[in-house]
Rosetta silent file (secondary structure, phi, psi, omega in degrees, C-alpha in Angstrom):
SEQUENCE: MIKKYLFKNTFLKRNLIKLYEYYRYITICLPRNLLFKVSAYCRMYGIRVGEYQKLKKLHNAYLGKSCFIIGTGPSLLNSDLEKIKGLLSFSVNSIVLSLDKTDWRPTFYGIQDSTAYNILREKIIENQFSGVFCGISTPSLTPKMQEGYIAYPLYLYDHDIQTDKHFTEFSSNAYKKVCDGYTITYSLMQIAYYMGFREIVLLGIDCDYVQGSRKNHIVEYTKTNNGNAVYLMRESYKVAREFADKHNLKIYNASRNPKLDVFEKIDLDQYLKCKNYSQEI
SCORE:     score description
SCORE:     0.000 S_00000001
   1 L     0.000  -43.274  176.043   -0.005   -0.010   -0.062 S_00000001
   2 H   -65.413  -44.680 -179.728    2.795    2.527    0.900 S_00000001
   3 H   -61.028  -37.949 -178.462    4.815    1.709   -2.166 S_00000001
   4 H   -67.477  -34.900  178.652    1.762    2.094   -4.335 S_00000001
   5 H   -69.545  -41.857  179.022    1.036    5.471   -2.763 S_00000001
   6 H   -69.238  -29.897 -179.330    4.635    6.713   -3.180 S_00000001
   7 H   -61.270  -48.605  179.320    4.584    5.462   -6.770 S_00000001
   8 H   -70.963  -35.674 -173.796    1.562    7.710   -7.549 S_00000001
   9 L   -91.806   91.082 -179.758    2.686   10.657   -5.486 S_00000001
  10 H   -67.699  -31.504  174.768    5.659   11.825   -7.405 S_00000001
  11 H   -58.959  -49.114 -178.693    6.160   14.954   -5.439 S_00000001
  12 H   -65.939  -39.060  178.121    6.531   13.143   -2.238 S_00000001
  13 H   -58.450  -50.493  178.400    8.720   10.487   -3.870 S_00000001
  14 H   -59.033  -44.836  173.732   11.061   13.194   -5.232 S_00000001
  15 H   -63.226  -35.306  175.303   11.459   14.858   -1.934 S_00000001
  16 H   -64.362  -39.512  176.586   12.079   11.705   -0.111 S_00000001
  17 H   -64.779  -51.244 -177.947   14.903   10.905   -2.572 S_00000001
  18 H   -58.064  -42.719  176.765   16.387   14.387   -2.043 S_00000001
  19 H   -58.973  -44.239 -175.665   16.168   13.919    1.840 S_00000001
  20 H   -67.395  -41.416  175.639   17.973   10.604    1.462 S_00000001
  21 H   -62.793  -42.993  175.946   20.716   12.172   -0.780 S_00000001
  22 H   -57.315  -42.623  178.403   21.189   15.010    1.738 S_00000001
  23 H   -64.674  -39.173  175.601   21.582   12.455    4.471 S_00000001
  24 H   -68.127  -36.149  177.094   24.202   10.579    2.405 S_00000001
  25 H   -64.818  -44.153 -177.420   26.068   13.844    1.659 S_00000001
  26 H   -71.299  -34.583 -176.904   26.272   14.708    5.315 S_00000001
  27 H   -89.301  -21.446 -178.133   27.287   11.303    6.447 S_00000001
  28 H  -114.147  -51.963 -175.874   29.560   10.181    3.548 S_00000001
  29 H   -70.713  -53.719 -174.134   30.713   13.239    1.485 S_00000001
  30 H   -55.970  -56.867  178.708   31.350   15.764    4.230 S_00000001
  31 H   -53.063  -51.518 -176.113   33.539   13.537    6.450 S_00000001
  32 H   -61.497  -45.558 -175.610   35.500   12.246    3.333 S_00000001
  33 H   -64.431  -39.436 -178.784   35.939   15.801    1.841 S_00000001
  34 H   -65.729  -43.450 -176.861   37.224   17.072    5.249 S_00000001
  35 H   -66.250  -38.522  179.096   39.680   14.227    5.584 S_00000001
  36 H   -64.185  -42.699 -177.791   40.863   14.887    2.001 S_00000001
  37 H   -64.253  -39.576  178.654   41.471   18.687    2.736 S_00000001
  38 H   -65.646  -40.243  174.831   43.380   17.817    5.793 S_00000001
  39 H   -63.730  -40.204  178.450   45.597   15.375    3.879 S_00000001
  40 H   -67.366  -38.457  174.852   46.124   17.935    1.103 S_00000001
  41 H   -59.729  -45.498  172.665   47.117   20.515    3.614 S_00000001
  42 H   -57.277  -50.044  174.547   49.650   18.253    5.244 S_00000001
  43 H   -51.405  -36.594 -177.787   51.012   17.436    1.822 S_00000001
  44 H   -78.668  -16.897  176.011   51.568   20.976    0.817 S_00000001
  45 L  -108.426   22.475  170.294   53.624   21.450    3.928 S_00000001
  46 L    85.996   13.467 -178.213   55.804   18.359    3.401 S_00000001
  47 L  -104.232  127.763  177.504   53.899   15.943    5.673 S_00000001
  48 L    54.320   66.197 -176.715   53.095   12.350    4.332 S_00000001
  49 L  -104.697   -7.564 -170.062   54.149   13.183    0.678 S_00000001
  50 H   -55.284  -41.461 -178.206   55.586    9.816   -0.334 S_00000001
  51 H   -61.799  -27.962 -177.336   52.591    8.623   -2.315 S_00000001
  52 H  -109.369   10.606 -176.375   52.542   11.480   -4.658 S_00000001
  53 H   -59.385  -41.134 -178.320   56.221   12.074   -5.165 S_00000001
  54 H   -61.002  -42.618 -178.008   56.314   10.701   -8.701 S_00000001
  55 H   -67.137  -36.298  178.891   53.580   13.118   -9.733 S_00000001
  56 H   -62.406  -37.258  178.738   55.352   16.007   -8.086 S_00000001
  57 H   -66.862  -15.088 -177.084   58.521   15.381  -10.168 S_00000001
  58 L   -88.182   -2.081 -175.204   56.377   15.851  -13.380 S_00000001
  59 L   -60.760  121.998  176.352   55.530   19.473  -12.440 S_00000001
  60 L    59.132   19.883  177.132   56.199   21.637  -15.615 S_00000001
  61 L   -64.604  -18.466  179.700   58.164   18.792  -17.209 S_00000001
  62 L  -125.196   37.449 -168.273   56.412   19.571  -20.554 S_00000001
  63 L   -62.677  126.200  176.481   56.097   23.287  -20.105 S_00000001
  64 L    88.775   -4.825 -176.822   54.721   25.019  -23.156 S_00000001
  65 L   -87.980  170.390  176.888   54.065   21.800  -25.164 S_00000001
  66 E  -107.346  153.032  175.116   50.968   20.367  -26.770 S_00000001
  67 E  -148.677  164.111  176.294   49.285   17.093  -26.103 S_00000001
  68 E  -107.640  138.122  168.716   46.405   14.984  -27.105 S_00000001
  69 E  -112.330  116.467 -170.727   43.838   13.550  -24.668 S_00000001
  70 E  -105.881  123.271  174.288   42.177   10.453  -26.290 S_00000001
  71 L   -90.564 -170.042 -178.510   38.844    9.365  -25.088 S_00000001
  72 L  -126.416   29.063  177.784   37.030    6.150  -25.996 S_00000001
  73 L   -68.893  147.114 -173.167   33.952    7.369  -27.723 S_00000001
  74 L   -60.798  -11.312  177.267   32.590    5.278  -30.616 S_00000001
  75 L   -81.094   -9.920 -177.414   33.472    8.028  -33.257 S_00000001
  76 L   -73.707  130.129  179.625   37.182    7.397  -32.611 S_00000001
  77 L  -106.829  142.991  177.382   38.928    5.680  -35.548 S_00000001
  78 H   -59.934  -28.788  178.444   42.173    3.628  -35.413 S_00000001
  79 H   -71.340  -22.702  170.313   43.261    5.732  -38.359 S_00000001
  80 H   -68.124  -35.746  179.634   42.998    8.735  -36.246 S_00000001
  81 H   -69.787  -38.665  175.750   45.332    7.211  -33.710 S_00000001
  82 H   -55.073  -36.463 -171.081   47.838    6.355  -36.503 S_00000001
  83 H   -73.120  -22.119  178.631   47.945    9.962  -37.449 S_00000001
  84 L  -111.557   20.233  175.464   49.156   11.094  -34.116 S_00000001
  85 L   -58.221  120.809 -179.335   51.687    8.285  -33.629 S_00000001
  86 L    98.013   -5.398 -179.237   54.832    9.712  -31.927 S_00000001
  87 L   -97.955  149.645 -176.117   53.005   12.699  -30.500 S_00000001
  88 L   -68.443  131.919 -172.004   52.638   13.283  -26.816 S_00000001
  89 E  -152.809  156.215  167.551   49.249   11.889  -25.698 S_00000001
  90 E  -115.425  145.540  168.672   47.034   10.612  -22.779 S_00000001
  91 E  -144.576 -177.332 -167.445   44.422    7.980  -23.142 S_00000001
  92 E  -148.399  164.798  161.606   42.152    6.072  -20.711 S_00000001
  93 H    39.317 -126.084 -165.789   40.108    3.047  -19.746 S_00000001
  94 H   -69.700    5.657  178.578   39.007    0.746  -22.621 S_00000001
  95 H   -56.276  -29.955 -175.272   41.564    2.224  -25.149 S_00000001
  96 H   -67.283  -17.073  175.392   43.579   -0.944  -24.247 S_00000001
  97 H   -78.928   -8.178 -179.797   41.015   -3.033  -26.027 S_00000001
  98 L  -107.653   -6.592 -173.354   41.821   -1.348  -29.282 S_00000001
  99 H   -71.129  -17.519  172.148   45.561   -1.417  -29.238 S_00000001
 100 H   -71.917   -4.349 -178.601   45.804   -4.722  -31.130 S_00000001
 101 H  -108.362    2.158 -175.916   44.457   -2.800  -34.109 S_00000001
 102 L  -156.083  153.050  175.256   47.049   -0.011  -34.229 S_00000001
 103 L   -87.795   -9.641  169.759   50.709    0.621  -33.675 S_00000001
 104 L   -62.758  138.286  174.145   49.967    3.825  -31.767 S_00000001
 105 L  -132.426  142.537  178.076   50.500    3.810  -28.107 S_00000001
 106 L   -73.521  150.400  177.522   49.708    6.725  -25.641 S_00000001
 107 L   -72.166  -36.885  174.811   52.562    8.246  -23.868 S_00000001
 108 E  -120.509  148.477  177.494   50.447    8.257  -20.691 S_00000001
 109 E  -126.733  138.766 -176.948   47.575    6.089  -19.580 S_00000001
 110 E  -129.244  137.954  179.916   45.010    6.993  -16.889 S_00000001
 111 E  -140.257  133.962  178.416   42.654    4.929  -14.705 S_00000001
 112 L  -139.917    3.369 -174.064   40.624    6.033  -11.719 S_00000001
 113 L  -121.873  120.773 -174.094   37.743    3.754  -11.397 S_00000001
 114 H   -62.008  -34.307  179.891   38.081    0.285   -9.720 S_00000001
 115 H   -64.300  -46.670  174.308   35.231   -1.239  -11.693 S_00000001
 116 H   -57.745  -50.478  178.187   36.904   -0.280  -14.996 S_00000001
 117 H   -58.761  -41.481  178.998   40.274   -1.420  -13.654 S_00000001
 118 H   -64.675  -31.854  177.998   39.100   -4.890  -12.555 S_00000001
 119 H   -75.572  -36.827 -165.930   37.677   -5.451  -16.056 S_00000001
 120 H  -103.354    1.204 -164.193   40.660   -4.074  -17.903 S_00000001
 121 H   -56.663  -49.259 -177.826   43.457   -5.042  -15.472 S_00000001
 122 H   -60.039  -38.845  179.776   45.092   -7.838  -17.579 S_00000001
 123 H   -65.872  -42.963  174.540   45.137   -5.632  -20.705 S_00000001
 124 H   -53.836  -51.022 -175.738   46.613   -2.743  -18.807 S_00000001
 125 H   -66.538  -44.632  177.569   49.371   -4.797  -17.360 S_00000001
 126 H   -53.439  -34.185 -179.156   50.009   -6.571  -20.690 S_00000001
 127 H   -79.067  -15.191  178.595   50.646   -3.252  -22.432 S_00000001
 128 L    39.801   59.343 -177.728   53.244   -2.121  -19.989 S_00000001
 129 L   -63.346  149.293  178.484   52.741    1.620  -20.476 S_00000001
 130 L   -72.619  -25.294  179.340   55.693    3.825  -19.487 S_00000001
 131 L  -142.291  115.566  176.102   53.351    6.102  -17.447 S_00000001
 132 E  -115.476  110.116  175.508   50.162    5.067  -15.773 S_00000001
 133 E   -83.921  122.424 -177.623   48.236    7.593  -13.804 S_00000001
 134 E  -120.855  117.078 -178.457   46.041    6.213  -10.968 S_00000001
 135 E   -73.767  133.978 -179.278   43.537    8.197   -9.138 S_00000001
 136 E  -113.520  114.371  178.628   43.469    7.685   -5.375 S_00000001
 137 L  -130.539  -99.325  179.970   40.125    8.379   -3.668 S_00000001
 138 L  -105.384  153.172  176.237   38.212    5.946   -1.554 S_00000001
 139 L   -45.901  -39.132 -175.425   39.058    2.346   -0.897 S_00000001
 140 L   -74.308  -34.803 -175.143   36.033    1.111   -2.802 S_00000001
 141 L   -94.467  -26.271 -173.889   36.652    3.338   -6.034 S_00000001
 142 L   -71.831  124.648  175.650   40.457    3.290   -6.114 S_00000001
 143 L   -62.387  159.829 -178.651   42.082    0.822   -8.535 S_00000001
 144 L   -76.498  126.723 -179.988   44.769   -1.395   -7.128 S_00000001
 145 L   -68.905  129.399  174.189   48.050    0.390   -7.381 S_00000001
 146 L  -104.983  156.415 -178.537   50.762   -1.459   -9.362 S_00000001
 147 L   -59.185  137.271  177.899   54.439   -0.805   -8.991 S_00000001
 148 L    96.498  -15.686  179.519   55.470    2.080  -11.147 S_00000001
 149 L   -61.561  148.797  174.162   52.011    3.768  -11.272 S_00000001
 150 E  -102.157  110.784 -176.880   51.848    7.482  -10.786 S_00000001
 151 E   -75.524  146.606  168.465   49.268    8.335   -7.988 S_00000001
 152 E  -138.251  143.610 -178.221   47.281   11.467   -8.031 S_00000001
 153 E   -78.067  106.617 -178.741   44.913   12.714   -5.250 S_00000001
 154 E   -95.639  124.671 -176.410   41.283   12.640   -6.594 S_00000001
 155 E   -93.061  115.302 -168.686   38.899   14.941   -4.833 S_00000001
 156 L   -92.201   -9.676 -177.822   35.470   13.347   -5.286 S_00000001
 157 L    44.752 -114.435 -168.876   33.226   16.197   -3.882 S_00000001
 158 L  -111.170   33.645 -170.386   29.667   14.818   -4.237 S_00000001
 159 L   -65.386  -22.769 -175.862   30.386   11.944   -6.614 S_00000001
 160 L   -84.386   -3.768 -178.713   28.667    9.339   -4.432 S_00000001
 161 L  -120.664  150.492  178.790   25.215   10.910   -4.528 S_00000001
 162 L   -76.537  122.714 -179.114   22.625   11.414   -7.277 S_00000001
 163 L  -138.470  142.071  179.585   22.548   15.174   -8.099 S_00000001
 164 L   -80.856  -24.429  176.838   20.997   17.496  -10.558 S_00000001
 165 L  -125.804  130.012 -177.612   23.819   19.866   -9.988 S_00000001
 166 L  -113.299  124.989 -179.007   27.468   19.141   -9.824 S_00000001
 167 L  -104.834  133.150  176.608   30.005   21.450   -8.328 S_00000001
 168 L  -150.916  171.473  176.684   33.615   21.110   -9.226 S_00000001
 169 L  -131.409  166.036  174.722   36.808   23.132   -9.777 S_00000001
 170 L  -106.686  111.120 -176.309   39.716   22.858  -12.272 S_00000001
 171 L   -78.168  129.251  173.010   42.800   22.412  -10.119 S_00000001
 172 L   -89.014   -5.321 -177.563   46.017   24.117  -11.214 S_00000001
 173 L  -134.184   96.120 -176.446   48.020   22.092   -8.788 S_00000001
 174 L   -70.185  -24.824  173.813   47.386   18.330   -9.265 S_00000001
 175 L   -61.410  -32.157  178.017   49.857   17.523   -6.510 S_00000001
 176 L   -83.249  -47.622  174.672   47.400   19.162   -4.066 S_00000001
 177 L  -168.668  150.368  173.811   44.227   17.791   -5.690 S_00000001
 178 E  -117.777  116.032 -173.157   42.738   16.677   -8.909 S_00000001
 179 E   -78.550  129.292 -178.057   39.011   17.609   -8.983 S_00000001
 180 L   -64.355  137.152  178.623   36.423   15.030  -10.006 S_00000001
 181 L  -133.710   28.879  178.690   34.434   15.881  -13.133 S_00000001
 182 L    61.058   15.769  169.488   32.534   12.567  -13.621 S_00000001
 183 L  -158.342  145.288 -178.545   35.060   11.488  -16.318 S_00000001
 184 H   -71.848  -19.836  176.092   38.708   10.678  -16.126 S_00000001
 185 H   -59.870  -38.305  178.485   39.369   12.895  -19.228 S_00000001
 186 H   -67.024  -39.111  176.974   38.685   15.902  -16.854 S_00000001
 187 H   -62.413  -42.510  178.677   41.262   14.591  -14.390 S_00000001
 188 H   -62.879  -35.543  178.879   43.919   14.214  -17.150 S_00000001
 189 H   -57.923  -41.438 -178.343   43.273   17.829  -18.347 S_00000001
 190 H   -68.940  -36.026  178.977   44.269   18.964  -14.847 S_00000001
 191 H   -70.643  -40.705  172.542   47.247   16.658  -14.761 S_00000001
 192 H   -53.321  -49.945  175.633   48.283   17.906  -18.222 S_00000001
 193 H   -61.158  -42.061 -177.606   48.202   21.460  -17.047 S_00000001
 194 H   -65.229  -35.904  178.887   50.211   20.680  -13.929 S_00000001
 195 L   -74.721   -5.945  178.990   52.802   18.958  -16.219 S_00000001
 196 L   106.098   -7.539 -174.103   53.142   22.125  -18.193 S_00000001
 197 L   -74.177  133.182 -178.546   51.131   21.486  -21.332 S_00000001
 198 L  -117.541    5.523  173.169   49.447   24.646  -22.519 S_00000001
 199 E  -144.451  124.207 -177.555   47.587   23.229  -25.525 S_00000001
 200 E  -127.431  132.057  175.576   45.302   20.142  -25.305 S_00000001
 201 E  -111.470  120.504  177.090   43.536   18.536  -28.211 S_00000001
 202 E   -88.984  141.069 -174.030   40.713   16.279  -27.361 S_00000001
 203 E  -145.458  130.623  175.384   39.971   13.230  -29.617 S_00000001
 204 L    79.472   18.477 -179.193   37.294   10.612  -29.142 S_00000001
 205 L   -98.656   79.389  177.054   35.472   12.742  -26.556 S_00000001
 206 L   -67.098  -40.397 -177.434   31.881   12.204  -27.746 S_00000001
 207 L    52.745   58.600 -175.543   30.240   13.015  -24.507 S_00000001
 208 L  -154.160   55.554  178.382   27.093   11.277  -25.631 S_00000001
 209 L   -69.009  136.651 -176.456   26.274    8.394  -23.336 S_00000001
 210 L  -130.571  127.851  168.294   22.984    6.706  -24.240 S_00000001
 211 L   -69.084  139.216  178.949   21.090    4.067  -22.280 S_00000001
 212 L   117.559 -153.787 -174.556   20.227    1.112  -24.412 S_00000001
 213 L   -83.194  -15.214 -175.942   21.755   -0.824  -27.305 S_00000001
 214 L   -74.292  143.089  178.313   23.764    1.932  -28.960 S_00000001
 215 L   -60.110  135.411  170.264   27.522    1.952  -28.450 S_00000001
 216 L  -111.176   -5.433  179.175   28.935    4.347  -25.979 S_00000001
 217 L  -137.578  155.794  177.510   32.617    3.276  -26.388 S_00000001
 218 L   -57.767  -34.525  174.863   34.888    2.424  -29.270 S_00000001
 219 L  -129.295  119.554 -177.214   35.033   -1.088  -27.635 S_00000001
 220 L   -78.342  133.763 -179.969   32.211   -1.742  -25.245 S_00000001
 221 L  -136.185  -14.002  178.996   33.261   -3.204  -21.807 S_00000001
 222 L  -159.360  165.323 -179.564   30.717   -2.044  -19.240 S_00000001
 223 L   -93.620  148.100  175.244   27.330   -0.477  -19.005 S_00000001
 224 L   -90.366  110.568 -165.636   26.860    3.217  -18.352 S_00000001
 225 L  -106.135    1.740  176.132   24.505    3.243  -15.342 S_00000001
 226 L  -104.150   97.075 -176.418   24.322    7.084  -14.630 S_00000001
 227 L   -59.863  -19.240 -177.709   21.645    8.559  -16.847 S_00000001
 228 L  -100.551    9.427 -174.971   22.764   12.072  -15.811 S_00000001
 229 H   -61.027  -38.330 -176.782   26.424   11.505  -16.718 S_00000001
 230 H   -65.612  -42.660  178.087   26.432   13.595  -19.856 S_00000001
 231 H   -61.604  -46.788  177.777   25.054   16.666  -18.061 S_00000001
 232 H   -59.372  -38.603  173.187   27.467   16.261  -15.348 S_00000001
 233 H   -63.040  -46.655 -175.899   30.461   15.922  -17.628 S_00000001
 234 H   -57.762  -44.916 -179.318   29.362   18.864  -19.637 S_00000001
 235 H   -61.210  -35.769  175.200   29.097   21.061  -16.579 S_00000001
 236 H   -64.151  -48.411 -178.425   32.679   20.020  -15.576 S_00000001
 237 H   -59.472  -28.442 -178.900   33.910   20.812  -19.046 S_00000001
 238 H   -69.137  -41.519  179.148   32.379   24.227  -18.762 S_00000001
 239 H   -66.566  -37.030  179.442   34.533   24.860  -15.617 S_00000001
 240 H   -64.773  -37.688  178.369   37.640   23.662  -17.523 S_00000001
 241 H   -67.278  -37.003  175.371   36.813   26.110  -20.286 S_00000001
 242 H   -68.505  -32.620  176.245   36.488   29.015  -17.894 S_00000001
 243 H   -68.378  -46.876  179.707   39.846   28.097  -16.319 S_00000001
 244 H   -50.154  -48.359 -174.633   41.394   27.787  -19.781 S_00000001
 245 H   -64.993  -30.871 -174.694   40.278   31.231  -20.825 S_00000001
 246 H   -93.572  -15.735 -169.591   41.867   32.772  -17.693 S_00000001
 247 L  -126.337   25.403  171.462   45.146   30.820  -17.645 S_00000001
 248 L    59.130   41.876  175.647   46.562   30.828  -21.213 S_00000001
 249 L  -113.733  123.729  174.528   45.424   27.225  -21.738 S_00000001
 250 E   -98.958  131.743  177.976   44.078   26.249  -25.187 S_00000001
 251 E  -131.343  119.308  177.878   41.731   23.306  -25.424 S_00000001
 252 E  -112.191  154.046  175.397   40.435   22.132  -28.776 S_00000001
 253 E  -112.679  110.408  177.635   38.027   19.341  -29.622 S_00000001
 254 L   -98.509    4.056 -176.279   39.086   17.273  -32.665 S_00000001
 255 L   -59.062  149.304 -168.985   36.530   14.530  -31.992 S_00000001
 256 L   -82.123  -43.755 -177.371   34.653   13.470  -35.148 S_00000001
 257 L  -126.067   59.617 -171.127   31.065   13.460  -33.770 S_00000001
 258 L   -80.448  144.865  171.501   31.014   15.269  -30.466 S_00000001
 259 L   -93.996  -10.311  177.423   27.906   16.383  -28.683 S_00000001
 260 L   -81.426  114.274 -179.533   30.359   18.499  -26.642 S_00000001
 261 L  -114.058   23.245 -177.472   30.301   22.005  -27.901 S_00000001
 262 L   -79.283  -30.603 -171.258   32.093   23.745  -24.949 S_00000001
 263 L  -107.547  155.905  172.225   35.553   23.717  -26.644 S_00000001
 264 E   -58.402  120.374 -178.442   36.508   25.025  -30.053 S_00000001
 265 E   -81.396  127.507  175.736   35.826   22.294  -32.708 S_00000001
 266 L  -126.586  161.386  177.773   38.736   21.655  -35.043 S_00000001
 267 L   -96.018  120.653 -176.635   39.509   19.153  -37.909 S_00000001
 268 H   -48.768  -54.144 -176.709   42.311   16.729  -36.862 S_00000001
 269 H   -53.715  -53.805 -174.283   43.781   16.674  -40.389 S_00000001
 270 H   -64.806  -40.622  179.015   43.870   20.423  -40.744 S_00000001
 271 H   -57.103  -52.915 -177.284   45.324   20.814  -37.164 S_00000001
 272 H   -63.716  -39.927 -178.399   48.214   18.378  -37.925 S_00000001
 273 H   -63.735  -46.725  178.972   48.861   19.955  -41.327 S_00000001
 274 H   -64.581  -39.682 -177.166   48.857   23.481  -39.768 S_00000001
 275 H   -80.074  -43.467  179.987   51.145   22.608  -36.831 S_00000001
 276 L    48.955   47.000 -173.000   53.570   20.487  -39.002 S_00000001
 277 L  -123.005  162.219  173.480   55.377   19.567  -35.963 S_00000001
 278 L  -133.742  123.928 -176.439   57.021   16.401  -34.508 S_00000001
 279 L  -112.435  132.748  179.586   57.300   15.890  -30.787 S_00000001
 280 L   -97.715  137.749 -176.622   59.500   13.225  -29.344 S_00000001
 281 L   -74.182    0.000    0.000   58.307   11.245  -26.399 S_00000001
């Protein structure tokens, strides 16, 4: 009887859900965020810094250079990857399932979700990337660190609750914190800035998750279960755009079929032709 009443009374149901999410925010997010801030404060003053020393050594190591951040949207083509072979790049998650079809390899690889890591672990280890960035957040979300991985402190904000509004920042100091943006590409953008990159070209960032049978990744490996993911990612990318406009950071989107219109859209072939450069890893 109660369930039937709640099902019909959408106003009451919606407010009960909000009340529950507020409760979870107070009991889960607030304590976790406070602990993160204390840890970040200690780290900035030289206390308990060992975990992130590898990241700190990369500060401004690529000052003034350009890089690609490769997503795993279904519009990404292996031929696109061949075109940027030898150029500085980051990639993520299920890109490892496509590497048997191309000679291209990312300079850096990123992973911050334990579910994705558990599915892709063997392929990640098999490829022996020279640099693997691993987000450190909560015990349940953090992938298992392997020897040689580069840890970064991932600040989750309200990631554990369902929300219609997502607050985040774009961190200029990844050693202090990397702010969650509901996508690892957002984390890598902050890391790239910390490493000194001042021009970022996005590729394979379709930003168009759809529930159902349509592909959401170049190679499917898991289901997307957050129907609000696209909105939350777009809001984060808007924050990145605001930061970029104020800090001499250029971000372009060379993805083939992006729903993401936050960044200037460019053609990959024209960009490479115009640049006419070769960067050594």
